[in-house]
C-alpha positions as CSV (number, residue, x, y, z in Angstrom):
1,M,0.0,0.0,0.0
2,A,1.4,3.4,-0.9
3,S,2.1,5.9,1.8
4,H,0.4,9.3,1.8
5,S,3.6,11.0,0.8
6,A,3.9,8.8,-2.3
7,I,0.3,9.6,-3.2
8,D,0.8,13.4,-2.7
9,I,3.7,13.7,-5.1
10,G,2.9,16.3,-7.7
11,I,-0.2,17.6,-5.9
12,T,0.1,21.1,-4.7
13,S,-1.5,22.6,-1.7
14,A,-3.7,24.7,-3.9
15,Q,-4.8,21.6,-5.8
16,R,-5.7,19.9,-2.5
17,E,-7.7,22.9,-1.5
18,G,-9.6,22.8,-4.8
19,I,-10.3,19.1,-4.5
20,A,-11.6,19.7,-0.9
21,A,-13.8,22.5,-2.1
22,A,-15.2,20.4,-4.9
23,L,-15.9,17.5,-2.6
24,S,-17.6,19.8,-0.1
25,Q,-19.8,21.2,-2.8
26,R,-20.7,17.7,-4.0
27,L,-21.6,16.7,-0.5
28,Q,-23.9,19.7,-0.1
29,I,-25.7,18.8,-3.3
30,H,-26.2,15.2,-2.2
31,E,-27.4,16.3,1.2
32,K,-29.9,18.7,-0.4
33,T,-31.1,16.0,-2.8
34,A,-31.5,13.5,0.0
35,W,-33.5,16.0,2.0
36,M,-35.8,16.7,-1.0
37,L,-36.4,13.0,-1.6
38,R,-37.2,12.4,2.1
39,S,-39.6,15.3,2.0
40,L,-41.4,13.9,-1.1
41,L,-41.6,10.4,0.4
42,E,-43.2,11.8,3.6
43,N,-46.2,13.3,1.7
């Protein structure tokens, strides 16, 4: 199994921040979608 340092080679801090922001946005979209689906199923 590769270590974290081996995986991080070539990935800058700015790129990691961008990846984190993109994943955070995607999570928010999934949470909103899940909320909407639960709301529809309750009615």
